[in-house]
DSSP file (Angstrom, degrees, kcal/mol; ACC not computed):
  #  RESIDUE AA STRUCTURE BP1 BP2  ACC     N-H-->O    O-->H-N    N-H-->O    O-->H-N    TCO  KAPPA ALPHA  PHI   PSI    X-CA   Y-CA   Z-CA
    1    1 A M     >        0   0    0      0, 0.0     4,-1.8     0, 0.0     5,-0.2   0.000 360.0 360.0 360.0 -31.9  127.9   99.0   49.7
    2    2 A Q  H  >  +     0   0    0      1,-0.2     4,-2.4     2,-0.2     5,-0.1   0.854 360.0  57.6 -64.0 -32.8  125.1   98.1   52.1
    3    3 A A  H  > S+     0   0    0      2,-0.2     4,-2.7     1,-0.2    -1,-0.2   0.886 104.1  51.8 -64.3 -37.9  127.5   95.7   53.8
    4    4 A V  H  > S+     0   0    0      2,-0.2     4,-2.6     1,-0.2     5,-0.2   0.925 110.2  48.1 -65.1 -44.3  129.9   98.6   54.5
    5    5 A Y  H  X S+     0   0    0     -4,-1.8     4,-2.5     2,-0.2    -2,-0.2   0.908 112.7  49.5 -61.6 -41.6  127.1  100.6   56.1
    6    6 A F  H  X S+     0   0    0     -4,-2.4     4,-2.8     2,-0.2    -2,-0.2   0.943 112.5  46.1 -62.8 -48.0  126.1   97.7   58.2
    7    7 A I  H  X S+     0   0    0     -4,-2.7     4,-2.6     2,-0.2     5,-0.2   0.906 113.7  48.8 -64.0 -42.3  129.6   97.0   59.4
    8    8 A V  H  X S+     0   0    0     -4,-2.6     4,-2.2     2,-0.2    -1,-0.2   0.919 114.0  46.4 -63.9 -43.3  130.3  100.6   60.2
    9    9 A G  H  X S+     0   0    0     -4,-2.5     4,-2.1    -5,-0.2    -2,-0.2   0.904 112.7  50.0 -64.2 -41.8  127.0  100.9   62.1
   10   10 A F  H  X S+     0   0    0     -4,-2.8     4,-2.3     1,-0.2    -2,-0.2   0.928 111.9  47.0 -63.3 -46.3  127.6   97.7   64.0
   11   11 A V  H  X S+     0   0    0     -4,-2.6     4,-2.7     1,-0.2     5,-0.2   0.882 110.4  53.9 -63.2 -38.5  131.1   98.7   65.0
   12   12 A A  H  X S+     0   0    0     -4,-2.2     4,-2.3    -5,-0.2    -1,-0.2   0.905 109.1  47.9 -63.4 -41.2  129.8  102.2   66.1
   13   13 A V  H  X S+     0   0    0     -4,-2.1     4,-2.2     2,-0.2    -2,-0.2   0.921 112.9  48.2 -65.6 -43.3  127.2  100.5   68.3
   14   14 A I  H  X S+     0   0    0     -4,-2.3     4,-2.3     2,-0.2    -2,-0.2   0.926 112.9  47.7 -62.9 -45.0  129.8   98.2   69.9
   15   15 A V  H  X S+     0   0    0     -4,-2.7     4,-2.4     1,-0.2    -1,-0.2   0.892 111.1  51.3 -64.7 -39.5  132.2  101.1   70.5
   16   16 A A  H  X S+     0   0    0     -4,-2.3     4,-2.1    -5,-0.2    -1,-0.2   0.902 109.9  49.7 -63.6 -40.6  129.4  103.2   72.0
   17   17 A F  H  X S+     0   0    0     -4,-2.2     4,-2.3     2,-0.2    -2,-0.2   0.896 110.0  51.1 -64.9 -40.3  128.5  100.3   74.4
   18   18 A I  H  X S+     0   0    0     -4,-2.3     4,-2.5     2,-0.2    -2,-0.2   0.926 110.7  48.0 -62.8 -44.8  132.1   99.9   75.4
   19   19 A F  H  X S+     0   0    0     -4,-2.4     4,-2.6     1,-0.2    -1,-0.2   0.871 109.9  53.3 -64.4 -35.5  132.4  103.7   76.2
   20   20 A F  H  X S+     0   0    0     -4,-2.1     4,-2.5     2,-0.2    -1,-0.2   0.914 109.8  47.9 -63.2 -43.3  129.2  103.5   78.2
   21   21 A I  H  X S+     0   0    0     -4,-2.3     4,-2.6     2,-0.2    -2,-0.2   0.929 113.1  47.6 -62.8 -45.9  130.6  100.6   80.2
   22   22 A V  H  X S+     0   0    0     -4,-2.5     4,-2.3     2,-0.2    -2,-0.2   0.913 111.7  50.9 -62.9 -42.9  133.9  102.5   80.9
   23   23 A F  H  X S+     0   0    0     -4,-2.6     4,-1.8     1,-0.2    -2,-0.2   0.941 113.7  43.4 -60.0 -49.5  132.0  105.7   81.8
   24   24 A L  H  X S+     0   0    0     -4,-2.5     4,-2.7     1,-0.2     5,-0.3   0.892 112.0  53.6 -65.4 -39.0  129.7  103.9   84.3
   25   25 A A  H  X S+     0   0    0     -4,-2.6     4,-2.2     1,-0.2    60,-0.2   0.910 109.3  48.4 -62.9 -41.4  132.6  101.9   85.7
   26   26 A K  H  < S+     0   0    0     -4,-2.3    -1,-0.2     1,-0.2    -2,-0.2   0.869 116.4  43.9 -66.0 -35.3  134.6  105.0   86.4
   27   27 A K  H  < S+     0   0    0     -4,-1.8    -2,-0.2    -5,-0.2    -1,-0.2   0.849 125.7  28.6 -76.5 -35.0  131.6  106.7   88.1
   28   28 A L  H >X S+     0   0    0     -4,-2.7     3,-2.2    -5,-0.1     4,-0.7   0.608  81.6 119.9-109.1 -13.9  130.5  103.7   90.2
   29   29 A N  T 3< S+     0   0    0     -4,-2.2    58,-0.1    -5,-0.3    55,-0.1  -0.319  91.6   1.8 -59.8 128.1  133.5  101.6   91.0
   30   30 A G  T 34 S+     0   0    0     55,-2.6    -1,-0.3     2,-0.1    58,-0.1   0.547 114.3  87.8  76.2   8.1  134.1  101.4   94.7
   31   31 A K  T <4  +     0   0    0     -3,-2.2    -2,-0.2    54,-0.4    -1,-0.1   0.553  65.4  81.6-113.6 -12.0  131.0  103.5   95.6
   32   32 A I  S  < S-     0   0    0     -4,-0.7    55,-3.6    53,-0.4    -2,-0.1  -0.849  81.3-120.0-101.5 126.0  128.2  100.9   95.7
   33   33 A P     >  -     0   0    0      0, 0.0     4,-2.5     0, 0.0     5,-0.2  -0.263  23.6-116.5 -61.6 150.2  127.9   98.9   99.0
   34   34 A Q  H  > S+     0   0    0     53,-0.4     4,-2.6     1,-0.2     5,-0.2   0.860 112.4  54.7 -57.5 -40.0  128.3   95.1   98.7
   35   35 A G  H  > S+     0   0    0      2,-0.2     4,-2.1     1,-0.2    -1,-0.2   0.918 111.2  43.4 -63.0 -44.6  124.7   94.4   99.8
   36   36 A I  H  > S+     0   0    0      2,-0.2     4,-2.7     1,-0.2     5,-0.2   0.900 112.5  54.2 -66.9 -40.4  123.1   96.7   97.2
   37   37 A Y  H  X S+     0   0    0     -4,-2.5     4,-2.2     1,-0.2    -2,-0.2   0.933 110.4  46.1 -58.3 -47.0  125.5   95.3   94.5
   38   38 A N  H  X S+     0   0    0     -4,-2.6     4,-2.3     2,-0.2    -1,-0.2   0.888 111.9  51.7 -64.9 -39.2  124.4   91.7   95.3
   39   39 A T  H  X S+     0   0    0     -4,-2.1     4,-2.2     2,-0.2    -2,-0.2   0.931 111.1  46.4 -63.7 -45.8  120.7   92.7   95.3
   40   40 A V  H  X S+     0   0    0     -4,-2.7     4,-2.3     1,-0.2    -1,-0.2   0.903 111.6  52.5 -63.5 -40.1  121.0   94.4   91.9
   41   41 A E  H  X S+     0   0    0     -4,-2.2     4,-2.3    -5,-0.2    -1,-0.2   0.905 109.6  48.7 -62.4 -41.4  122.9   91.4   90.5
   42   42 A K  H  X S+     0   0    0     -4,-2.3     4,-2.4     2,-0.2    -1,-0.2   0.879 110.1  51.6 -66.3 -37.7  120.2   89.0   91.7
   43   43 A I  H  X S+     0   0    0     -4,-2.2     4,-2.0     2,-0.2    -2,-0.2   0.910 110.3  49.0 -64.5 -41.7  117.5   91.1   90.2
   44   44 A I  H  X S+     0   0    0     -4,-2.3     4,-1.8     2,-0.2    -2,-0.2   0.915 111.5  48.8 -64.2 -42.6  119.3   91.1   86.8
   45   45 A I  H  X S+     0   0    0     -4,-2.3     4,-2.3     1,-0.2    -2,-0.2   0.887 109.2  52.9 -65.2 -38.1  119.8   87.3   87.0
   46   46 A A  H  X S+     0   0    0     -4,-2.4     4,-2.8     1,-0.2    -1,-0.2   0.882 106.9  53.4 -62.8 -37.4  116.1   86.9   87.8
   47   47 A G  H  X S+     0   0    0     -4,-2.0     4,-2.3     2,-0.2    -1,-0.2   0.882 108.0  50.1 -63.5 -38.0  115.3   89.0   84.7
   48   48 A I  H  X S+     0   0    0     -4,-1.8     4,-2.3     2,-0.2    -2,-0.2   0.933 112.3  46.9 -64.4 -45.5  117.4   86.7   82.6
   49   49 A V  H  X S+     0   0    0     -4,-2.3     4,-2.5     1,-0.2    -2,-0.2   0.925 114.1  46.9 -63.9 -44.7  115.6   83.6   84.0
   50   50 A L  H  X S+     0   0    0     -4,-2.8     4,-2.8     1,-0.2    -1,-0.2   0.879 110.8  53.3 -65.2 -36.6  112.2   85.2   83.5
   51   51 A G  H  X S+     0   0    0     -4,-2.3     4,-2.0    -5,-0.2    -1,-0.2   0.907 109.8  47.3 -64.1 -41.4  113.1   86.3   80.0
   52   52 A I  H  X S+     0   0    0     -4,-2.3     4,-1.8     2,-0.2    -2,-0.2   0.921 112.5  49.7 -64.8 -43.4  114.2   82.7   79.1
   53   53 A F  H  X S+     0   0    0     -4,-2.5     4,-0.9     1,-0.2    -2,-0.2   0.926 110.6  50.5 -60.7 -43.7  111.0   81.4   80.6
   54   54 A G  H  < S+     0   0    0     -4,-2.8     3,-0.3     1,-0.2    -1,-0.2   0.864 111.0  48.9 -62.6 -36.0  108.9   83.9   78.6
   55   55 A M  H  < S+     0   0    0     -4,-2.0    -1,-0.2    12,-0.2    -2,-0.2   0.820 116.2  41.8 -73.8 -29.6  110.7   83.0   75.3
   56   56 A F  H  < S+     0   0    0     -4,-1.8    -1,-0.2    -5,-0.1    -2,-0.2   0.411  85.2 109.0-101.9   3.0  110.2   79.2   75.8
   57   57 A Q     <  -     0   0    0     -4,-0.9     3,-0.1    -3,-0.3     7,-0.1  -0.601  57.3-151.8 -77.7 141.7  106.6   79.2   77.1
   58   58 A P  S    S+     0   0    0      0, 0.0    -1,-0.1     0, 0.0     3,-0.1   0.353  74.2  76.4 -95.8   7.6  104.2   77.7   74.5
   59   59 A W  S    S+     0   0    0      1,-0.2     2,-0.4     2,-0.0     3,-0.1   0.872  94.0  22.5 -92.9 -38.1  101.0   79.6   75.5
   60   60 A A     >  -     0   0    0     -6,-0.1     4,-1.0    -3,-0.1    -1,-0.2  -0.989  49.9-147.8-140.5 137.4  101.2   83.1   74.3
   61   61 A H  H  > S+     0   0    0     -2,-0.4     4,-2.1     1,-0.2     5,-0.2   0.831 102.8  62.0 -68.6 -31.5  103.0   85.1   71.6
   62   62 A L  H  > S+     0   0    0      1,-0.2     4,-2.8     2,-0.2     5,-0.3   0.887  99.3  55.1 -60.9 -38.7  103.0   88.1   73.9
   63   63 A G  H  > S+     0   0    0      1,-0.2     4,-2.6     2,-0.2    -1,-0.2   0.866 106.3  52.0 -61.6 -36.1  105.0   86.2   76.4
   64   64 A Y  H  X S+     0   0    0     -4,-1.0     4,-2.5     2,-0.2    -2,-0.2   0.934 111.5  45.8 -64.8 -46.3  107.6   85.5   73.7
   65   65 A R  H  X S+     0   0    0     -4,-2.1     4,-2.1     2,-0.2    -2,-0.2   0.934 116.9  43.4 -64.1 -46.4  107.9   89.2   72.8
   66   66 A I  H  X S+     0   0    0     -4,-2.8     4,-2.6     1,-0.2     5,-0.2   0.911 113.8  52.3 -65.1 -41.7  108.1   90.4   76.4
   67   67 A G  H  X S+     0   0    0     -4,-2.6     4,-2.6    -5,-0.3    -2,-0.2   0.885 108.3  51.1 -61.6 -39.9  110.5   87.5   77.3
   68   68 A F  H  X S+     0   0    0     -4,-2.5     4,-2.6     2,-0.2    -1,-0.2   0.950 113.3  43.6 -63.4 -48.3  112.8   88.5   74.4
   69   69 A H  H  X S+     0   0    0     -4,-2.1     4,-2.5     2,-0.2     5,-0.2   0.881 114.7  49.9 -66.4 -37.3  113.0   92.1   75.4
   70   70 A L  H  X S+     0   0    0     -4,-2.6     4,-2.6     2,-0.2     5,-0.2   0.913 112.4  47.8 -65.8 -42.2  113.4   91.2   79.1
   71   71 A L  H  X S+     0   0    0     -4,-2.6     4,-2.3    -5,-0.2    -2,-0.2   0.907 112.9  48.6 -64.9 -42.2  116.2   88.8   78.2
   72   72 A L  H  X S+     0   0    0     -4,-2.6     4,-2.3    -5,-0.2     5,-0.2   0.947 114.9  43.7 -62.5 -49.4  117.9   91.3   76.0
   73   73 A A  H  X S+     0   0    0     -4,-2.5     4,-2.4     1,-0.2    -2,-0.2   0.903 115.2  48.7 -65.1 -41.0  117.8   94.1   78.6
   74   74 A S  H  X S+     0   0    0     -4,-2.6     4,-2.3    -5,-0.2    -1,-0.2   0.879 110.9  50.5 -68.0 -37.3  118.8   91.8   81.4
   75   75 A T  H  X S+     0   0    0     -4,-2.3     4,-2.1     2,-0.2    -2,-0.2   0.930 112.7  45.7 -66.2 -44.7  121.8   90.5   79.4
   76   76 A L  H  X S+     0   0    0     -4,-2.3     4,-2.2     1,-0.2    -2,-0.2   0.900 113.0  51.0 -64.1 -39.8  123.0   93.9   78.6
   77   77 A A  H  X S+     0   0    0     -4,-2.4     4,-3.2     1,-0.2    -2,-0.2   0.891 109.2  51.0 -64.0 -38.7  122.5   95.0   82.2
   78   78 A F  H  X S+     0   0    0     -4,-2.3     4,-2.2     2,-0.2    -1,-0.2   0.889 108.1  52.1 -67.0 -37.9  124.5   92.0   83.4
   79   79 A I  H  < S+     0   0    0     -4,-2.1     4,-0.4     2,-0.2    -2,-0.2   0.932 115.3  41.7 -61.6 -45.0  127.4   92.8   81.0
   80   80 A V  H >< S+     0   0    0     -4,-2.2     3,-1.5     1,-0.2    -2,-0.2   0.944 115.0  49.8 -66.7 -47.5  127.5   96.4   82.3
   81   81 A W  H >< S+     0   0    0     -4,-3.2     3,-1.5     1,-0.3    -1,-0.2   0.810 101.7  62.6 -64.8 -30.5  127.0   95.4   86.0
   82   82 A S  T 3< S+     0   0    0     -4,-2.2    -1,-0.3     1,-0.3    -2,-0.2   0.652  99.0  56.7 -71.6 -12.2  129.8   92.8   85.8
   83   83 A H  T <  S+     0   0    0     -3,-1.5     2,-0.5    -4,-0.4    -1,-0.3   0.394  92.0  85.6 -95.5   1.8  132.3   95.6   85.1
   84   84 A I    <   -     0   0    0     -3,-1.5   -59,-0.1    -4,-0.2   -55,-0.1  -0.883  67.4-150.4-105.1 132.9  131.4   97.5   88.2
   85   85 A T        -     0   0    0     -2,-0.5   -55,-2.6   -60,-0.2   -53,-0.4  -0.854  15.6-127.2-103.9 137.7  133.2   96.7   91.5
   86   86 A P        -     0   0    0      0, 0.0     2,-0.2     0, 0.0   -52,-0.1  -0.248  37.3 -82.1 -75.9 168.3  131.4   97.2   94.8
   87   87 A K        -     0   0    0    -55,-3.6   -53,-0.4   -58,-0.1     2,-0.3  -0.488  48.3-142.2 -67.4 135.9  132.8   99.1   97.8
   88   88 A T        -     0   0    0     -2,-0.2     2,-0.3   -58,-0.1    -1,-0.0  -0.748  15.9-110.3-102.3 151.3  135.2   96.9   99.8
   89   89 A E        -     0   0    0     -2,-0.3     2,-0.4     1,-0.0    -1,-0.0  -0.614  30.4-137.9 -76.9 133.9  135.6   96.9  103.5
   90   90 A R        -     0   0    0     -2,-0.3     2,-0.3     1,-0.0    -1,-0.0  -0.770  14.2-138.1 -94.1 139.0  138.9   98.4  104.7
   91   91 A Y        -     0   0    0     -2,-0.4     2,-0.1     1,-0.1     5,-0.0  -0.701  18.0-113.7 -95.1 146.9  140.7   96.7  107.5
   92   92 A D    >>  -     0   0    0     -2,-0.3     4,-0.8     1,-0.1     3,-0.8  -0.437  26.5-118.2 -71.1 153.4  142.3   98.5  110.4
   93   93 A E  T 34 S+     0   0    0      1,-0.2     3,-0.3     2,-0.2    -1,-0.1   0.791 113.4  61.4 -65.2 -26.0  146.1   98.2  110.6
   94   94 A E  T 34 S+     0   0    0      1,-0.2    -1,-0.2     3,-0.0    -3,-0.0   0.818 100.5  53.6 -68.9 -29.9  145.8   96.4  114.0
   95   95 A E  T <4 S+     0   0    0     -3,-0.8     2,-0.4     2,-0.1    -1,-0.2   0.740  89.4  89.6 -77.0 -22.9  143.8   93.6  112.4
   96   96 A I  S  < S-     0   0    0     -4,-0.8     2,-0.1    -3,-0.3     0, 0.0  -0.634  80.0-129.0 -80.8 126.6  146.4   92.9  109.7
   97   97 A S        -     0   0    0     -2,-0.4    -2,-0.1     1,-0.1    -1,-0.1  -0.450   5.9-148.6 -76.4 145.1  148.9   90.4  110.9
   98   98 A E        +     0   0    0     -2,-0.1    -1,-0.1     2,-0.1    -2,-0.0   0.505  68.1 108.4 -86.4  -6.6  152.6   91.1  110.7
   99   99 A T  S    S-     0   0    0      1,-0.1     3,-0.1     4,-0.0    -2,-0.1  -0.570  75.4-118.8 -75.7 129.3  153.3   87.4  110.2
  100  100 A P    >   -     0   0    0      0, 0.0     3,-1.6     0, 0.0     2,-0.1  -0.265  40.4 -86.7 -63.3 155.4  154.4   86.5  106.7
  101  101 A V  T 3  S+     0   0    0      1,-0.2     0, 0.0     3,-0.0     0, 0.0  -0.403 113.1  24.2 -65.0 134.6  152.2   84.1  104.8
  102  102 A G  T 3  S+     0   0    0      1,-0.3    -1,-0.2    -2,-0.1    -3,-0.0   0.207  95.5 107.2  96.9 -14.7  153.0   80.4  105.4
  103  103 A E  S <  S-     0   0    0     -3,-1.6    -1,-0.3     1,-0.0     2,-0.1  -0.778  74.6-110.6 -97.9 142.4  154.7   80.9  108.8
  104  104 A P        -     0   0    0      0, 0.0     2,-0.2     0, 0.0    -1,-0.0  -0.394  29.5-129.9 -69.9 146.1  152.9   79.7  112.0
  105  105 A Q        +     0   0    0     -2,-0.1     2,-0.1    -6,-0.1     0, 0.0  -0.567  65.9  41.8 -90.6 159.1  151.7   82.4  114.4
  106  106 A G              0   0    0     -2,-0.2     0, 0.0     1,-0.1     0, 0.0  -0.432 360.0 360.0  99.0-173.9  152.4   82.4  118.1
  107  107 A G              0   0    0     -2,-0.1    -1,-0.1     0, 0.0    -2,-0.0   0.410 360.0 360.0-149.8 360.0  155.5   81.6  119.9
């Protein structure tokens, strides 16, 4: 019976995380400028690298604990952030060429 409780709890946590990702994606998709998006992504990746370093350093047990939590939080943040798309630049209609792809331009 404990296995059933565990599986139900595990599935509930996964489903809640999926709904959280969908909620944030609907709220933030297309609203975050590309520069801010890239900066946040780099900070999250730096957190992953620091978390790995903290877990594999041999000097202090505190570094292992902090590294584990930093790695966990950064990994979850990266999963969420990778489902958000940044704002894209819109092109003017004048800039878009009328020439079909594959045909040479000019005359």
